[in-house]
N, C-alpha and C positions, 0 to 999 in steps of 0.2 A: 815750872818743874824743874828738877836736874837734868846739866846737862848727859845722863845718861842713862833715862828716860827716851830722848829724844834720837839717842845714837839708837836702839832696840826699833822703836818703829819703822824708822826709815832702812834696817836691814829684811825686816820683815814685811813692808810694800813691796822691795826687792824680788823679794822671794816670793814673793805673790804674784807678782806681773811675770812670773817666769814660767807656773804652770798652764801645763794645757787646754785645751776647748771642750769641755764636755758635748759632745752630739746630743738630739735631743733622743728621746727612748719612738718607741713605735711597735705599736702589738697586734695580733689579729687575735681577738677576742672569744670568734664564731665563725668558723668556715665549712660547707659542705663536707662532705670524706669522698659522697659519691657525685658523680651528673652525667645528664647526656648530652650529646652535640646539642647545638642550635637551642638550648636551654639556659633561662637565667638562674643564677647564683647568685643569694642574699650573702655578703661579707661584713661581720660588725668588725671596728677598732679599733685600738685607743691611743692616739701619738698625745707627747707633752706640747712640741709646737707645734705651733702653723706650719705650713708651705703647702708643697704644690704634689699632691697623691698621684702617683701613675700604676698602672696593675699591667702588670701581665701576667698570659697563663701560657707557659710553654712543657714540653714533654720530659721525663726527668733523665738526664745522665747528657740533655745538651746542655752549654753557657750559653744558646742565642739564644736571646729573649726574645726578638725582635721586636718587631712595635709595637706601644704600651695600647690594649686592648680600649683603657678609659682612662679619662684625667679626671678630677677632682681638687678642688680649694678642699684642703684638710678643715681650714676653719668653718664649713656650710657644714658639721657632719661629722658622723663616726660608724657613719655605715655607707654600703653603695652596692649598687645590683649591677651587674654585666651577665652578657649575653655570651655565651658561647660557642664560637661562628663552625662553621661548616668545616672550614679548612682545619681544623685544629685535630690531629691525631687520636683517635683512639688509645687509653693505657693509662698508665701512669703517669700521671703531671703536678706543676708546681704551681700552685699561685702566688705571684708573688706583690707586695707592695713595697713602693720607693718613694721613700720624700726626697725629690728633686730639690729640693729648700735645704734640707742638713745630711745625704746623700747616704741616710738612713735607711735598712732592707731588710724586709721581715718576710718570708715564708712558710708555708702551706703545704701537703700533700693532697691529690686531690686525684682521684680515680677517676676519670670518662670516660663514659662509655658507648658503642655506636649507638646510630637508631635501626632496631632493626628493620628486615622488607615485614610488607607484608603477608601475612599469613597467604596459605596456598587454595582455592575455592576449589573444592576437592569434585563436586558435579557439578550437571547440566539443570535446571530442576525447571522441569515444563509438568505443567497437570491440567488435568478436564476441568474444567469447571463443575462444584461439588463435589470433585471426590474426595477424600480424605490427605493431608497433604502432611509429609515426615519435616521433622525441626530442621533447618537448613544446616550444613557440614561446612567447615572452613579444618585447615589441617595447620595448628600450627610448628614452626622450628626452634630447634636448641633451644627447650624445654620453655618453650614460650607460653603466655597465657593468652584464651583469645576473652579480645571484651566484644560485644558486641550492643551495638546503635541503631539497632532497628531501623528503620529508612530514613535515619538523619547523617545527611551528608557531612554537614560543617556542625560539630557539635554536639549536644542531645545526652542523656543520660544513658551509662554505657552500663551492662550487661554481663555473666558469666554464663547464663543463660540463652542457648541458643533458639533464637524466633522460630515461630514453628505457624508459616505464611496461611491465609484465607485463601479461599478457595470458591469464597459466593460469587463473584464478579468475577467477569473476564476483564484479563489486561495485563499488563508490565508493571513489575515492581520492583524495583531499588536498595539491595538491601547491606548494609556499611557492617564489619570490624575489621578489626585492627589488632595483635597480640605484643603483652607487655613479654623484655626478654632484662634483665640484669636490671629492673628499672625503667629501662626504659621506652617508651609505646610507639611501631613503628605505625604510618601512614594504614588509610585505609581502605580495605579490599573489598569492591561492590560485587552484587551477587543478586544478576536480575531470574527474577522468579516469573514466568511466563505461564496464564493461566487461561488455558485453550479455551472458547464460545463451547456450551453442547450447540451442537447442530439440530437443525428441529428435524421433525421424524418425515421420513421419506411418504409420496404420493402414493396410496392405493387406491384401489377401485373392488367391488364387491359383482363377482362374479355367482349367476346360476345355470345349474344343471336338472337331468331329468336322470328320478335316480337308475343306479346301473350304468348309465351313458358315460363313456370314457370322458377323462376328464386333461385340461393341460397344466403345466407346473404356473403356479400362482407368480403374476406381474411387480414389480413395485419400481420407484423412479427414483433416486437416488443412487450415491456411492458406498460404494465396500458394504452394498446389503448382507443384512443376517436374518436367516429367515428362526423364529421358534414357537414351541402350539402353546405355547404359556404366557398372560401378560407381565410378569413378572419371574427373576428366576429361571431355572432350564438350562439347557445351553443350544446353545445356538446353532444354523449351519449356514455355511455361504451356499447349499446347495439350495434350489427353489424348490419348497413343498409343493407336490399333486395332491389335488387330497381325493379325498375315495368318497364317492362316491353310491357304495352299497345300503349306506341307510339316509331317509326321507329327514330332511331336517335341516335348524339354522347352523352354522361352524365357522367359528371368529381362527385365525392363525396369526401369525403379527410379523412384524418386521424393523429392523432397526438400521442404520446407515450409519457408518465414522466418517469423519473428516478431519484431517489431525490425529488420527489416534482416540482421535472422542468418539463414542457413540453415541446416537441420540434416543429420547427414548420411541417406545414401540411405538408402530401404526400398525388396528387391526386390519386384517382385509375377510371379510365377509363372505361366505359362500353357501348359498344357500339352495338344497336339496332337496327340489318335489320330488311328491309324488309318484310312480306313475302309477293309471288304472288298475284297479281289480279288473279284470276279463276273465271268461270263460265260455266255455264252447256246449251247448248239451243236443245231444243225447253226450256224451264222451266219448262211446265209443260204437260211433253211426251204423247200420245197418241196413241193406236194399234187401227183401228177401223177394226170392220171384215171385210170391203175391201180390207185391206192393207196387204201386206204383211213385210216388215220389215218398218224400220226408222230412222233415220240417228240420232245420237246425236253429237255432234260438244264443242269441248275446247276450250274457250276466253281466252287465257293467256298472261300475259305478259314474259312470257318463253315458248322455246319449248321445253323442256323437260318434257314430258308428259308419264304418266302409268295410263294407263284404270285398272275397274274390272278382263276385259276381259285379261289382259296383255298386251293389244298391245299400241303402242308408235307413235301412228302418231293421229293427232288433232281431226279428225271425223273416228265414229264407225257406222257401220251399224250393227242393234239391228232387230230380228224376235219373239223376246219375252219378257212375261213379268217379270216386279221384278227391282232388286235395281241392279243401276248403278253407279260409282262413278269412280273420274279421280284424279290423285296426278300429280301435277307440284312443280319441280322442282330445285330454283333459281341457276346462280353462289355461292350465299354466303352460300348455303346448306340448306336457307329456304327453306321448305314446307306449302303448301296450298291442302287442299281439297273439292274440292264440289260431290257432290252426287246428282242423281234424284231419280224419281219410274218411270219406265212402266206402263199405263197400258192399257190391251188388256178390249177392249167393248165389248158384248155380242151385236147378234142381234138386235137391235132396242133398247137396253138400253143409256136411257138420262141417264145425268149426269151432273151436275155443272160446273161451267167455274168460278165460281171466291164465294167470302165470300159476304152473304148476308141473306135475307128474306127466309124460302120458296115461300112465296108468291109473290115471282119476279118474271117472266117470264123472265127478263135476267137474271139470274143463268140458267137458264137451256140452255143447249145445243141445244135443240129444238127452243127456245123462246117460252114454255111456259111448263104451271105450267103441270106438270103429272096428270094422272087421274086411274083409280082405275086399270088397267091393264099394267098399265106402269113400266117394272123393274130398276129403279134409281139406281146409284150410285154415294155416296156418298162423294166426293174429297175434302171438302171447307169444314169449319165450315160456320154454315147450322142454320139459327134461325127460331121456328116454333112461329111463338107472339101470342100473349092474346089472347087466345078466336076463335088462327083458329085451321080449318080440316083438315088437307091434309090427300090427299089419294097414295100412290105406288099400284103395283100385284108384284113387291119385289124388297127389301132394300140390296142392298152389300155398305157397308162402303172401299175403299181406303185409301192407306197411307197417315196419314193428316185427314182425313176428321171425322168431329164429327154433332154431335143432337144436338142444346140445345133447349129442351119445355121451353116456361114458361106459366102462369101459364092459365089454363083450357085450354089447345092443347093440339092439340092430330094428330093422325097418323097412318088410317084407311089401312090396309094393305088387296086386293082384294075385290071381292061385297062384 
């Protein structure tokens, strides 16, 4: 080689030795644009030269990088995962990768969203066992959407559909719900659902009355009693029922009790109304005439257990004096009936009424003729003096149940 060639080669080497050193290149190939506090984010990068990689997260607009969130040797890979700490301030932030070996830095913007607060529980949920429940309710804030997890306190599959509690079994069950806002999920809020047990039916007792006798109000042992006239449906009342006794038969009334606002099944309170015995006295209008010395009174009854006011216990008695008489009949079920009559003693020649009617009707009188001025009269029925009628009698006597009704311009003259 000639001298000229070596001279140029030496000049080129001197120039090359004075060129600046080029830093290794590092780039972020993928990174999320948004993330939530406490969540991990994955960053992929590409670096030409090995070294130690520092990862920083800091708020946009500040030069304070703070401490590295993670450190990694570049030669071990081309991606990393870093968790956003709770101390990070939500808002516009920056991811910064720095190769400490070469000093090369690259950044990427990221928006960090705060974790929303749990949703608000709208109601206290309590049901009576077996009643129809409504879907659970919670209120999301700031446009968030709800995530329902059923009874899973940790993990579990979420659903946007609110669950409806089961009420077939008494007890307490806790359900969980979170809300999502800006892609970030809140902690779960708990909802307690209490299913109160169905109380047992109150204790009742059957009662028995005789037909027509006064009855007491029904009673039962329980709390907050409600009375009904039917086994299902109907409107209940807190006032206890007083049964009617005018008709014989077996009747059922119903009562429930309520504990903690839950109503029990209804219990039946049975009421038996026994019929009273049938009883009549014959004759129905007994009279002892002046020619009679006695009269037979007979009791016609559905039972043979009879007791007269004379203390006799036979079906028929003989009476010889005027006055009131009665008889009592007692049935096998303990129910009794009473009938009474009045025996009238007639004076010689005395006319008496045989039925209700007008004084002017001959058929009303025992003699089948209207009384005259000298006739003694005994009124034993309701007798009417018609308008404008003038009646006559020698002597007027009233028997038990007798009455005289005078109309306008009517009159009764006694004696001549």
